[in-house]
LUMSE-831647 format. One line per field, with one value per residue: residue number from 1; residue in three letters; chain; x, y negated, z negated of N, C-alpha, C in turn. Coordinates in steps of 0.001 Angstrom, whole numbers. Atoms other than C-alpha are relative to their C-alpha. Layout:
# residues N
nr (NUM	...)
rest (ala	...)
kette (A	...)
nxx (X	...)
nyy (Y	...)
nzz (Z	...)
caxx (X	...)
cayy (Y	...)
cazz (Z	...)
cxx (X	...)
cyy (Y	...)
czz (Z	...)
***
This chain:
# residues 75
nr (1	2	3	4	5	6	7	8	9	10	11	12	13	14	15	16	17	18	19	20	21	22	23	24	25	26	27	28	29	30	31	32	33	34	35	36	37	38	39	40	41	42	43	44	45	46	47	48	49	50	51	52	53	54	55	56	57	58	59	60	61	62	63	64	65	66	67	68	69	70	71	72	73	74	75)
rest (met	thr	lys	ser	ile	leu	asp	asp	ala	arg	phe	asp	arg	leu	ile	thr	leu	arg	asp	ala	tyr	arg	val	met	glu	arg	phe	ala	gln	ser	tyr	arg	glu	arg	gly	asp	thr	pro	ile	ser	asp	phe	leu	asp	cys	tyr	ala	ser	glu	thr	gly	gly	gly	leu	thr	ser	asp	pro	ala	ala	pro	asp	asp	phe	ala	asn	ala	ala	val	ser	val	leu	gly	lys	arg)
kette (A	A	A	A	A	A	A	A	A	A	A	A	A	A	A	A	A	A	A	A	A	A	A	A	A	A	A	A	A	A	A	A	A	A	A	A	A	A	A	A	A	A	A	A	A	A	A	A	A	A	A	A	A	A	A	A	A	A	A	A	A	A	A	A	A	A	A	A	A	A	A	A	A	A	A)
nxx (-626	-750	-984	-587	-1197	354	-17	1552	416	349	-1054	-268	719	-818	320	-1171	-1286	593	381	-988	-1013	854	375	-522	-289	1396	-434	-922	386	1283	-993	-679	519	201	-1457	-505	-1050	-1017	123	-515	493	1561	-550	-785	343	1684	491	-938	279	-306	8	2193	1047	463	-109	-670	1241	1296	1289	-425	428	1870	-386	-350	1134	839	49	-126	1411	97	-158	462	1752	21	105)
nyy (-1168	13	-1506	-422	490	-1197	-410	-468	-911	-1756	-652	-117	-1130	-1188	-1324	-1284	-112	-832	1259	1121	-667	-148	1186	488	-967	781	1555	317	-194	968	1236	-262	88	1209	-93	1300	-111	-1489	45	674	1215	31	-591	1651	1961	-409	-257	407	562	1064	868	253	-1145	369	-706	759	-253	68	-1462	-1396	-417	-148	-171	-1081	-21	-544	-1304	-878	-403	-853	-1385	-977	339	567	-758)
nzz (529	848	-712	1406	205	472	897	-255	1092	-515	-88	1272	-373	93	-1265	-170	-1485	-967	-129	328	-1513	-1644	-109	-738	-967	-801	-141	-718	-1127	-155	-651	-1193	-989	-972	-830	60	268	879	1177	557	141	981	1528	589	6	251	1232	1060	681	322	1588	789	-332	-1379	-1266	-1336	-1326	763	-744	621	1393	-1038	-957	811	755	-302	-61	1588	-46	-989	543	1349	74	757	1252)
caxx (93873	95934	99286	100183	103006	104669	103600	99830	97802	97543	101238	101002	99228	101451	102140	104294	107920	106538	104201	106394	108608	105424	103982	107154	107793	104153	105613	108603	106876	104048	106927	109015	105760	105359	108938	109409	113032	115669	115073	118005	116873	113261	115825	118002	115294	111584	111753	114172	113142	113252	112710	108865	107534	107616	108945	111942	108662	105310	103427	105562	103946	100296	101931	103400	99962	98068	100167	100103	96078	96696	98252	96848	93392	91621	91863)
cayy (-122855	-123120	-121110	-119351	-119771	-116872	-117910	-117419	-115334	-112513	-111598	-110694	-107310	-104115	-101250	-98126	-98315	-96404	-99070	-101671	-99640	-99758	-103184	-104382	-101922	-103153	-106709	-106306	-104546	-107483	-109692	-107777	-107291	-110834	-110903	-114576	-114045	-111097	-109558	-110725	-114245	-112628	-110995	-114888	-117660	-115775	-114083	-115994	-118083	-122067	-122576	-122941	-119942	-121637	-119628	-121169	-119638	-121237	-118200	-115611	-115336	-115036	-113254	-110235	-110777	-109455	-106778	-105264	-105734	-103826	-100663	-100702	-102124	-104149	-101912)
cazz (-90781	-93699	-93291	-96673	-98522	-100643	-103798	-102675	-104890	-102016	-102555	-105922	-104802	-106046	-103260	-103040	-101297	-98881	-98587	-98805	-95230	-92889	-93541	-92480	-89905	-88569	-89370	-87260	-84826	-84498	-83609	-80953	-79193	-78695	-77211	-78542	-79474	-80098	-83240	-84504	-84660	-86549	-89183	-89336	-89028	-89099	-92490	-94243	-97296	-97623	-101253	-103071	-101568	-97777	-94964	-92042	-89623	-91505	-89598	-91334	-94822	-92305	-90183	-93163	-94897	-92032	-91388	-95140	-94314	-91079	-92691	-96116	-95314	-97699	-100735)
cxx (1021	886	510	1483	251	-313	-2062	247	-18	1628	603	-534	1245	-301	1488	1449	-341	-662	336	814	-1310	-479	910	868	-1313	672	1121	-489	-1335	1073	600	-1048	-450	848	686	1766	892	-282	1109	-155	-1300	1268	818	-886	-1412	-310	604	-660	437	438	-1597	-435	278	1420	1480	-819	-1040	-486	341	-733	-1487	512	495	-1213	-1077	506	-82	-1496	-37	211	-495	-1554	-369	-191	518)
cyy (-343	657	195	-161	1309	22	-47	1307	1893	955	539	1246	1126	836	386	-410	173	-959	-1043	346	-389	-1377	-617	883	-598	-1733	-157	322	-1505	-1147	471	193	-1221	-442	-1847	-193	1094	423	-442	-1520	294	207	-1574	-1060	820	583	-446	-957	-1519	-217	-320	546	-276	609	-1024	-58	-576	961	1177	994	559	1120	2354	509	1389	1257	1040	619	1219	1247	294	-230	-1218	438	-530)
czz (-1068	-11	-1545	-727	-1296	-1488	211	-763	872	-88	-1304	100	-426	781	151	835	946	576	785	1612	487	453	419	1261	908	419	662	1632	1141	992	1181	1225	514	569	-369	-132	-81	-1349	-743	-825	-1093	-1240	-874	-760	-449	-1429	-922	-1222	-152	-1464	-388	963	1292	433	1243	1035	-1390	336	-953	-1180	725	630	-1202	-722	1318	538	-861	389	1413	-61	-1273	-222	-1108	-1712	-1414)
***
């Protein structure tokens, strides 16, 4: 499976701030549930953009998009 980058079309979807907050909550919750590293590492590394639509963790865009589908559905 090819990893998403932030320039993918599925990141063009417009949502409310309320929904964005809920998606970010789900995104962070999923990360915590895996227990990979402390949440401070998540904030520092996992969600940071390195340029060109890439992130420091190549799974981050897909994980975020999955959180969005989990919260919002595929509407």
